[in-house]
N, C-alpha and C positions, 0 to 999 in steps of 0.2 A: 133066445136071448142069452148072451154070454154071462157066465157067473164069475164072481170074484175068486181069486186063487187062494186056496188054503195053504199057508206056508208057515204059520206061527205055532211053535210049541210053547211049553210052560216057560222056558228060559226067555224066549223072544217076547212073549206076551208080558212077562213080569218086567223085563228091561224096558219095553215100550212104555209101560205104566210108570216105572221109576223115572224114565226120561221126561215124561209128561209132567209128573208131580214135582220133581226136583228142580227143573229148569229155571226159568226166569224169575219165579217168585222169590226164592230165597236170595238170589243174587241181586235183585232189583228193588223189591219193596221192603226189605228188612230195614233199610234206612228210614223210609217214611213211617214204618211201624214204630220206630223209636220216637218219632215226633209225637205220637199219641200215648204210647205206653211207657216211655222213659226206660229205666233199667229193667222194668218188668216185661221186656219183650218176650221172655220165656213164658209168662203167663198168657199173653195174647196167643202165642204159639200153641199152648195147651188147649185154650178155649176153642181156637179154630180147629185144632186136631180132633177134639171131641165131636164137633159138628161133622167133620169129615168122616170120622170113624163110624158114628151112628148111621150116617147115610151110606157110607161105604159098605156096611154089612147088608143094607137093603139092596144095593146094587149087586153084591155077591150072590144073594139068594135069587134075585130076579134074572141075573145073567145066566145062571144055571137052568132056571125054569124056561126062559125064552132067549136062546142065543141068537139074537137078531142085530143087524147092523144099525137099525133105527133105535135100538136100546130104549131110552127113556120114553120116546113116543109110543113104542109098542107096548111097554109095560102099562102105561096109563090107559092106552086104548083097551087093553084086556080088562083092566080093573073098572074103568068107567065106560062100559060098553055102549051106552046110549049118549055119550058126550064126545062126539067126534071132534068138535071144535076145541074142546079142552085138551084132548090128546095132541091135536095139531099144534096148539100154542105151547104146550110143554116141550114137544119135540123141537119146535122152532127156537124156543128159548135156549135149549142145550146147543143147538146149532150156532145160535148167536153167541153164546158163552164161549164156545170153542173158537169161533172166528175172532171174537174179542180177545181171547187169550193169545191168539197168534199176533194180534195187533199190539197187545201189551208187551209181549216178548220182543217184537220187532223194535219197539221204542226203547226197551232196555238194551237190546243189542246195539242200537245206534248210539245210545249214550256212551256205552263203553268204547265203541269204535271211534267216536268223535274224540273222546278223552285220550285214547291211545295215540291216534294219528294227528291230533290237534287240527281237525278240519273246521273250516269256517267259510263255506263257499259264498253264501249270501249273508244271512245272519244265523245265529245259533239255532233258532227254532225252525227256520226253513230247512236248514241242513239236516236237522233231526228228522223232519218229516220225509225228506227226499231219501235219506239213508234207510229209513224204515220201509218205505215203499219198495226200494230196490231189493231189500232182504226178503220181503213177502213174495215178490215176483220170482226170485231165484228158487225159493223153497216150494212155491206152487209148481214149478217145473219138476222139481225132484219128486213131489207127490204124484205128478202125472206119470213119471217113469215106471213106478210099480211098488208094491208092498215089500217085496224082497229087498229092493234097493233102499227103500226108506228104512226098513228094519236094520239093515247092516250099518247104515250111517247112524241110526239112533243108538245102537249098542256102543259103537265107538265113541260117540259124543257123550253118552251117559257115563262111561268109565272115566272120561276126562273130567266131567263136572263133579263126580263123587270125589275125585282126588283133590279138587279145590276145597271142598267142604272139610275134608279130613285135615288139610293143611291149617285151616282156620281153627279147628278144634284143638289140634296139637299145640299150635302157637299160643292159643289162649290159655291152655292148661299149664304150659311150661314157662311162658314169658310174659303173661299178662301183667301190665303195670298199673291198671286201674283197679280200684277196690269198690266194685259196684254194690249198691244196696239192693239185694234181690227181693226184699219184702216191703220196701217203702212205696206207697202208692204214688203214681204220677200226678201232675197238677190237676188233671181232669178226673182223677179217681177211677171208679169202675167204668164210667162212660169212656174214658181214655183207653182202658183195657179192651173194651168191646169194639171201639173204633179201630184200635190196632189189630184186633182179631179179624175184623171185617176186611182189612187190607191184606194182612198176612194170609188170610184164607185163600187168596189167589195162589199162594205157594203150594196148597194142597190140591187145588183144582187139577183134574186130570184123571183121577181114579174112575170117575163116572164116564169118561170118554174111552176108557179101555174096552168097554163092552161094545163099542162101535166097530171093533175089528173082529167080533165074534164069528162072522161069516168068512173070515180069512184065518181062523184059528183051528188047529187040529183038535178034535174032541172038545169043542168049546164048552159044553155043558159042565164038564169037570175041570177043565183047564182054567177057564176065565175066573170063577170064584176064587180059586187058589191064588191066581195071579193078582187079583185086586187086593186081597188081604195081605199078601207078601209085600206088595209095592207100598201100601199104606204103612205097614209096620216099619219097614226099612227107612222110609222117608221121615216118618214121625220121630224116630229116634235120632236121626241125623239133624233134623231141625232143632230139636230141643238142645242138643249138645252145641250146635252153632249159636243159638240164642244166648246160652249161658257163657260161651267163650267170647263172642264178639264184643260184648260190653266190658270185658276185661282188657281188650286190646285198645279200645277207643271209648272215650266218654260218650254217652248216648246223645248229648246235645250236638256234638260234632258229627256223629253218625247220621243224625237226622237230616243234615244238610249236605252230606257227602254225595258227589255226583256218581261215584262208584264205591258204594259202602263197604263191601267185603274187601275190595282191593285196597281201600284206604286204611282199613283196620290192619291188614297184613303189612302194609307199608310202615306202620308205626313200629314194627319190629325188624323187618328185613330191609327197610329203606326202599328206594325207587325200584330196585330189582323185584322186591316182593309185590309192589303195586302192579308192575307190568305182568308178572306171573299170574296173579289172580284176575287181572283185567282180561288177559288172553284166555284164561280158562272160562271166564264169564261169556266170552264170545261163543265158545263151543256150547255152553249151557243154554244161552238164550236162543242160539240157532236151533238146538235140539227141540226146544219148546215150540218155536215157530212151526217146524216141520210136523211135530206130533199133533199139534192143534189143527193144522191145516188138513192132515190126514183124517182126523176124527170128524171134523165138521163136514168134510166132503162125504164121508161114509154115512153120516146121519141124513144128509140131503138125499143121498142115493137110496137109503132104506125107506124114507118117507115117500119118495117118488115111486119106488117099486110097489109100495102099498097103495098107490093111487092118490096120494095126498098132495103131491107137488107135480109140476110139469113133467110129463113122461120122459122127456129128453134127459132129465137128471138121473134116470135109472139106466141109461145106456152105458155099456161097458166097452172100452176100446178093445177091438178084437186082438190086437197084438200085445198091448201093455197090460191088459186085464185090470184096468182102473176105470172108475166112473168119471170120465174126462170132463163132462159138462158140469158135474157136481164139484170137481176140482177147481174149475174156473170160477164157479159161484162163490166158493169158500174164499178164494183169493180176493175176489172183488169186495166182499163184505169186510174182510180184514183191512183192505186199502181204504174203504169208506171210513172205518173207525179212526184210522190214523189221521186222515185228512181233517175230519170233523174235530177231533180232539186238538188239532193244531191251532184252533182259535185262541187257545191259551198261550200267552207269550212266554210264560214260565215253563220250561221243559219239565221241571219236577212236577208241576201240576198236571201235565199230560199223563204222567204215570198214574196219578190218583184217578183221573177220569176214566181212562181205558180199563184200569184194573177193577174199579168199582162197577163199571158198566158190565164187565164180564161176570163179576160176582153176583150182581143183582139178578141177572138172567138165570144163573144156575141155582141160586137160593130159592127163587120162585118155583123152578122146576123140581127142586129137591123136596119141597113140601108135598107135591102131588106124587112123586115117586115113593116117598115114605108111606103116604096114605095107600098107595097101590099094594104094598106088601101086606098091610093090615086087611085090606079088602079081599085080596086074592087068597090069603090064609083062610078066611071065613068061607069064601065061595068055592074054592077047590082045595079042601083040606087034605085030600088023599093024592094030589098030584105029585109026581116024582120030583123031588128037589135034591139034587146032588149036594147042595149046601143049604142048611136051615139055620136061621139066626137063633142062638141060644137065648135064655132068659125070656121065655114066652109063656107065662102062665095063662091058662085058658086059650092057648094058641094065639095070644096077642103079643108080638115081639115088642118088648118095652123100648128097645133102642130106636125102633122106627118111630114110636110115639114121641120119644124125647127129641128125635131129629126134627120132627114137624115143629115142635115148640121152639127149639133153638133157632131154626131158620127164620121162623116168623118174628121172633123177638129181635133178631139181628137186623132184619129189614126195617122194622118199626123204629128202632133206636138209632140207626146209623145212616140210612140212605136218604139224605135230604137235598142233595144237589140237584138243581133243575136240569142241568145239561145231562146228567147221568140218566134221569128219567126220560128226557127228550130223545136221547140216542136209542134207548130201549124201545120207546114207542115208534120211532122211525123204522127200526128194524122189524118190529111187529107189522108195521104197514107194508113193508117190502114182502114179508112172508104172505100176508093176505093177498097181495097183488099177484103173486105167482102160484098161490094155492089153486088146485084144480077145482072146478065147480061140479057138483054132483046133483 
C-alpha cells in the first residue's frame, strides 16, 4: 500500500496550523460573538483561548508520543484500550468537527463573496448555499492534488490573512473613534460571555487538526508539538489584539449585525476602499480554512480506515498524487451535507451560528476524552519517551488536562441547547456508524 508523502517541516507545519486557526473564525464569527458578549469580546476570546490552550498542551504531548494521522482517535484508543467504540466515536467527532469547520468557512467565504459582488441569483439564502457548495468542491479538488500543493497555497493565503488582522489592530489603535467599556458586563452577564466564548471558540479550532498531518511531517515526534504551541501562541495574541481594536472602530451593536464584521469596522475609518480591502482579504482567509479543514478531515478518515475502523477504501492512497482520494471525497461530501442542512434557516446569519456550533460541539466532546487520555497514559506509561511533556504536573497529573476536561464539559452544559445542532451531530454519528467496519 502506498504511504503518504512526508513534506512538512516546522515552518510548513506551523503555518498550516496558523492557517487553520486564524482563518474563518475571526473574520466571520467575531460579529456574532459581539451579540452575546458586547464590548467584552476580548473576555470571550480569553475564555475560549484558555480552553484551547489547556487542550492544545494535551495534543502537543500526545502528538509527540503518537505521531499518527488519526490523531485523536489513536490517542483515545491507546488510553481506553478496551473501549473501541469510544475511540471510534471520538475520532469520528473530530472528523465531523473538521468537515463542519470547512462548511462554516465556506458559508463565511460566501457571505463575503456575495457582499463584494452583490450576487442574488435566486434569493439570498439559496445564493449563499450554492456559493458555499461551489467553494467546497473547488478546495476538495485542491486537497486531492497533494499535500505540497495544499501547503504552498496555505502559506500564501495565511500571510494574506495575517496582514488583514494587522490592519484592524493598527487602525483600532490609531484611529478608533468609539470609547468601549472593556469591563462592563453584557446584558446576559457571564452567560453571555460563555455563549460568546462558545462561538468564538471556532476561531481557535484547528490546533487539534494539525496532528492529522503527522504522517506527512518530517520528524513529527519533535516537530508537531512545537508547531502546535507556536501556532496557538501566535493566534491567541492576534485574536486578543483584534478583539480590543475592533470595538474601538465600531460599536458592538453594529458589529453584531454586520454581514462582514471586520470589513465593516475598517470601512468606518478608510471608507469603501477599506471595506473592499478587508472583504477581499477575508476571501483568502476563509478559503484557507476550507482547504485546511478538508485536508485534516480526510486524513482522520484515512488514519481510522488504515487502523481498520472505517471502510478499507478510505485508506487507499492515490499512486500518483499520494493523497487518500476516497477520504478526500468523503470529507467534501460531509461538508456539503452540513451546508445544505443548515440552509433550512432563512436568516443567513443564523446559518453561521448553526454550522459553527455544530463544529464546536463535536470537538468539545472529543476534547474531554483526549484530555482524559493524557491523564491515563501518564499513569499507564510513565516512562514512555515524550519529546514534549506538559508542565505543572504534580504526582505526574497534568493540571491543564484536568482543567481542560472541566471547561469543555461546562461549556457544553451551559451553551449548547439548539435542537438542530444536536440533530446534525447525531445524524453525522449515524453516518459514521453506517460506514464503520464490523469486527
